[in-house]
C-alpha positions, 0 to 999 in steps of 0.5 A, a space after each residue: 334517499 336523503 341523509 336524515 339526522 339521527 335521533 331527530 324527530 321532525 314534528 309536522 303541524 299544519 294549520 288553517 285559522 287556528 289562532 284560538 288553539 295554536 299556542 297551546 298546541 305548540 307549547 305541548 310540543 316544546 314541553 316534550 321530555 324528548 328534546 331532540 326535535 324540530 317543529 315544522 308548521 305549514 300554514 294553509 293561507 290562514 286569514 287570522 292571527 295564526 302565523 303572528 302567534 306562531 312567530 311570537 312563540 318562536 321568539 320566546 322559545 328560542 330565548 329559552 332554548 337557543 339550540 332551537 333557533 333553526 329548529 322551529 320554522 314556518 312555511 306560509 302557503 300563498 293560497 289555501 290548498 286543502 288538507 293533504 298538500 301541507 302535510 306532504 310539504 311538511 314531510 318533504 321539509 323534514 330532516 329527522 330520522 323520525 316524523 311525527 304528526 300533530 294537529 294544530 288544535 290538539 295537545 300531546 302528552 309531555 312524554 308522547 315523543 319519548 315513548 314512541 321513539 323508545 318503542 321504535 328503537 326497542 322494536 326495530 322491526 316496527 316502522 310506525 307507532 300511534 297511541 291511544 287518545 282521549 278527547 276534550 272540550 277545553 284546556 285551562 291552567 293545565 287542566 282538561 275539561 269535558 275529557 272522555 275515556 279513550 276510544 274503543 276503535 284503536 287496535 293493537 298488534 296483529 289485529 291492526 292488519 286485519 282491520 286495514 285489510 278489511 277496509 277499516 281504520 284503527 290508528 289515529 293519524 294525529 298520534 302517529 310517529 314513524 321512521 322518515 324512511 316510510 315517507 321517503 319510500 312510500 310518499 305522502 298524501 293523495 290530495 284529491 281525497 281531502 280529509 280522507 287522505 290520512 286514512 289512505 296514507 295509513 292504509 297505503 303504508 300497511 298494505 305495502 308492508 310497513 309494520 305498525 302498532 299502537 301504544 296502549 297509553 293515552 299520549 294524545 288529546 283530541 280537541 272537540 270544537 265547532 270549527 272541526 266541521 270545516 276540516 276540508 281546509 288546511 287542518 
């Protein structure tokens, strides 16, 4: 077991050719009201400007918040390895008491991390918490376009265990925040499963006794766009 840094939230972002969306994603993380965070980007050998945009963001962020100098980092993989590997690597690199997941084309509400950490601190028996989410088509000047109502398949409390025990799925992986000890004890993602690895990870956690819940608030925004059809690469 590593010595994790108390109160720190390690936010893991994986990317593959996300130059259109990565800056907005990163800005939504830096704008969190909970500021004891580190941002870890694992880039799955992008061939576009994703990393260039990340390093521009990094420089600007550190100028505004010098305390983030060693807390905004990127790792670029030498070849494309798919969805699960970068996520697991990001978790290995994490130092925080908590780990949060963020997809590189999505956005988080500014109070997402604050509310999830508060929930776990107030409910020490829980180890993982997700949230409701809405989907959207575009985001410009602080406004969402084409936004939809929250999905209905997210469940709460004891209903979560019934769903996973029956082979179902009711926690959105991109919304999750969990104690670092969950990863330290149960490991990361199964690479051979591809995009389905997020479902397998959550099912593995819950089947091994990790107590989980969802917050009944929309704190995450899932972007709908054409490139999602190639989710098998990177993010």
